[in-house]
N, C-alpha and C positions, 0 to 999 in steps of 0.2 A: 495571615496570608490570604490573598484574594482567591476567588473561585469557589467551586462547590467541592467539599471534601468527599472523596470516594475511597472505598476499600480496595486494596490490591488483593484479589482472590488467589492469583497464582502467577508465577513467572516460569516460562518454558523456553528452553533452547530450541530453536527451529532451523539453525544453520550456523556456519562459522561466524562468530562475532555478531550473532543476531538472536534476539529473544522476543517473545511476545509477552505483553502484560495483559492479563485478564482482569478487568476492573468491574466492580459492581455498578450497575446502571443507576444513576440517581433519579429521583422522581422528576418526571417531566422532560427527561432527556430523550430526544427523538432525532436520530441521525440517519442519513442515507449513505450507502457505499460511495466513497469518493470524498466525503467530508473529513475535516480534521478538527482536532481540539488543541487548546493550549494547556499543557500540563505543567503544574508548578509543584516543586518539592523543596525540602529543606535539608539537604545533606550538609553536615558540618556547620549547622546554624546559619547557612547562607541560602537565601531563597533563589532558586534557579528555575528558569522556564524554557520550554521548547515546544514547538509545534509537532504533532504526530498525526498522521492520517489513519483513519480507522482501517483495520484489516479484517474485520468481521463482516459477513454479508448482511447481517441484520443486528438490531439492538433489541435484546430481550431482557433477561435478568442481569446479563453481563455484556460487555463489549470488549473488543480486543484492539490493542495497538502493537505494531511491530517496531522494534527499536534496534537500529544498527549500533553496535557497541564499539566506540572508539576507546581503546585501552588508555589513551592519554586524556580522554574527555573528563569534564567535571560533573556531568550528570548521568550519562548512559551507563558507566560502570556501576554506579550506585544503584540505578534501577535494576540492572541485571543481577545484582547480588541480593535483591529482596527475596524473602521467603514466603510472602503472603501474610495478610493481616495488617500490613502497614497502611497508612493513609497518604494519599496524594490529592492534589486539588486540580480540577479541570474547569476550563471555560469553553463554551461552544455548545453545539458544533458550529463550525464556520465553513465557508466555501460553497461555490456555485457549480463546481464540477461534481455532478452526482449521477447515479444510476437509479432509475425509478421503475425498472422492470419492463420497459416497453420495447426494447430492441435487441437484436443480435449485437454482440460486442467483439471488438478487437482491443485487448488491453496490452499495451506495450510498457514494459517495466525495465528500469535500470537500477541495480543495487537495491536499496530499501524500498523502492517503488513497487516491489513485488507484493508488499502487503495489500495496498489498495487494489492492485491489479487482480490478485487472486480472489479478493472479496467480491469485486465486480463480476468476475467470471462465474463465481459460485452463485451469486444472486441472479445472473442471467440464466444459468442452468436451472435454478430452482423455479424461475418464472417460465420455463419451457422454451427458452431461446438458445441459439447456438453461441458458442464462445471460443475465441482464440486468445491465447496468451503468448506473447513474444517476450522473452525474458533474457536480458543480457547481464551476465555476471561471471566472474572467475570462479566463485564458489557459491553455488545456488543455495538459497534458503527456501523454506516452505515446500520442500520436495514431496513430502507425503501428501499435502493438499493438491499439488499439481498433478501427481500421479493419480490421485482419486478423480480429478477432473478428466484426465485422459481416459481412465477406465469408464467414465460416464459418457464419453463421446465427444468431449472438447478436444481442440487442437492445441498442443503445447509445443512451442519451438524454443529450444535453449540456444543461446548465442554466446560464444566466448567473449570475454570482456574487451578484447582488443580487435574483434572481428567486425570492423565498421562495414565492410562490403556485405558480410553475411546478414547484418542487421538490416541494411538497406534492402537487400533482396527479400528478406522475410516480410518487411513492411510492404514492398511492392506486390508481393504475392497475395497478401491478405487484407490490404487496406480497404477493399470493397466488400469484405465479408461481414461488416457490421459497423456500428458507431465506433470510431476509433478514440481510445483514451491513451494517454501517456503520462507516466509518473516517474520522476527522477530529478537529478540535479541538472544544472544549467547546460553543461556540455552535452549531456545525453538527450535532453528534450530538444535542444537545437538540432542535433543530428537527426532526430525523428522527424522534425518539421521539414528539414532539408530533404530527407528521403521521400516524404510524401510528395513534395513539390517535384522532385526529380522523376517520380513515377507518374506524373501527370495529374496528381490530386491537388487539393486545396487545403493547406495546413490550417487555415482559419476555421475549417469545418471540424477539425479534431478538437477534443477536449483535453487540454494539456495542463498538467500541474507541475510547476517548476518549484523544486524544493529550495532553490536559492543557493 
């Protein structure tokens, strides 16, 4: 199996049908918030691979990936059932949408996009900058980390999954509060780009990661 073998240190439930994988950081692995890896594993003797964006604000001895669990999926349920000590393989990091600690940030997340969004917000706070998280989901994940960000002075806006107008209003209210990032699937990030334009901004200036 291609890629670098890494040990799964732990798997934690962080919301409905959402887990985080804590992976041992391989030698020479240096990633920034916003980047992603290609993870390979071999459930049932078949090699499967998926891209996952980092959800930890820094890479030290370990790093974290947030995985949305599809009960009918072929890889995510297997990952969610791991107990620690297993080996998976990773390639990367990849991606040019990164946070390097230089700006205030507005991180807009849809569904599993909350992983990189909360990581970027935490990294901004650690660097002494302001952070806003706008998070659209029916059943939020990473609520403990989001509440900790609020307690530390960040702004966190929760938006119901079908509240398109509420999402647009939140983006219009906060789009000038920092460098805007957006993470989510195609329909969500398209709605974010439209909301930026409708509010008089330039969507091309946002850093948008489409999960496909």
